[in-house]
C-alpha positions in Angstrom: 0.0 0.0 0.0 1.1 3.5 -0.6 0.0 5.9 2.1 -0.5 9.5 0.9 -1.9 10.7 4.2 1.3 12.4 5.2 2.3 13.8 1.8 3.5 17.3 1.5 3.9 19.5 -1.5 7.0 21.7 -2.0 4.7 24.6 -2.9 2.6 24.5 0.2 3.6 25.3 3.9 4.0 22.4 6.2 1.1 21.6 8.5 1.6 22.8 12.1 1.5 19.2 13.4 4.3 18.0 11.1 6.6 15.8 13.2 9.2 14.8 10.6 9.5 17.6 8.0 11.2 16.7 4.7 15.0 16.9 4.8 15.6 16.7 1.0 13.5 19.6 -0.1 14.8 19.9 -3.7 14.8 16.2 -4.4 12.0 13.7 -5.3 10.2 12.1 -2.4 12.6 9.2 -1.8 10.2 7.6 0.7 7.6 7.3 -2.0 10.1 5.9 -4.4 11.4 3.4 -1.8 7.8 2.3 -1.3 7.3 1.7 -5.0 10.6 -0.2 -5.1 9.4 -2.4 -2.2 6.1 -3.1 -3.9 8.0 -4.2 -7.0 10.2 -6.4 -4.8 7.1 -8.1 -3.3 5.3 -8.5 -6.6 8.3 -10.3 -8.0 8.5 -12.4 -4.9 4.9 -13.4 -5.2 5.3 -14.2 -8.9 8.2 -16.5 -8.0 6.3 -18.2 -5.1 3.1 -18.7 -7.1 4.7 -19.7 -10.5 8.0 -21.4 -9.3 10.0 -19.2 -11.7 12.1 -16.2 -11.0 10.7 -13.0 -12.5 13.1 -11.6 -15.1 10.9 -9.5 -17.4 7.3 -8.7 -18.3 7.6 -10.7 -21.6 9.0 -13.8 -19.8 6.4 -13.5 -17.1 3.6 -13.3 -19.7 5.0 -16.4 -21.4 5.1 -18.3 -18.1 1.5 -17.3 -17.3 0.4 -18.3 -20.8 2.1 -21.7 -20.4 0.6 -22.3 -17.0 -2.8 -21.3 -18.3 -2.6 -23.6 -21.3 -1.8 -26.5 -18.9 -4.8 -25.6 -16.8 -2.7 -24.7 -13.7 -4.3 -21.4 -13.3 -7.8 -22.8 -13.3 -7.7 -24.4 -9.9 -8.4 -22.7 -6.6 -5.9 -22.3 -3.8 -7.3 -23.5 -0.5 -5.0 -21.4 1.5 -6.1 -18.2 -0.3 -9.7 -19.2 -0.4 -9.7 -19.7 3.4 -7.2 -16.9 4.2 -9.2 -15.8 7.3 -8.6 -19.3 8.8 -5.2 -18.6 10.1 -4.7 -22.2 11.2 -4.0 -23.3 7.7 -0.3 -23.5 7.0 0.9 -21.3 4.1 2.5 -23.1 1.2 4.4 -19.8 0.5 7.2 -18.1 2.2 7.0 -14.3 2.2 9.4 -13.7 5.1 11.8 -11.6 2.9 12.4 -7.9 3.3 14.0 -5.7 0.7 17.6 -4.8 1.7 18.5 -1.2 1.3 22.2 -0.8 1.9 23.5 2.4 3.5 24.8 3.7 0.2 21.5 2.9 -1.6 19.6 5.9 -2.9 16.4 4.9 -0.9 18.2 4.3 2.4 18.0 7.8 3.9 14.2 7.8 4.5 12.1 7.4 7.6 10.8 3.9 8.3 
C-alpha cells in the first residue's frame, strides 16, 4: 500500500502538526520511491512463489503465465487463499523476505 496521508507539496507550507519535515526539499520524495521499489520487490517475490519461476521481465512472465494457463494450472483454486481468514492453515508460500537497502542505496535515507 502507498499511504498519501502524510504527503506534503513543495509549494505549500508544512502543517503545524508536522513531526518529521522533509529533509531533502529539492529532491524527489525518496520515501515514496522506496515504497514503490518495495512493492515491485514483493510483486516479483509473489510471482516466484506462485509460479515457481524467478521474475526476469514482463515478456518472460507473460510467457510463463500463458504456459501455466494452457496447462490448466491457473484454473484451480488455492485452498490457502480461499480460506485466508482461517489462520490455522499453513501457508505453502514463504514471504518472510524484506528488501535490503544498503547504507549507500539511494532509498536508504528515508524514515521507516
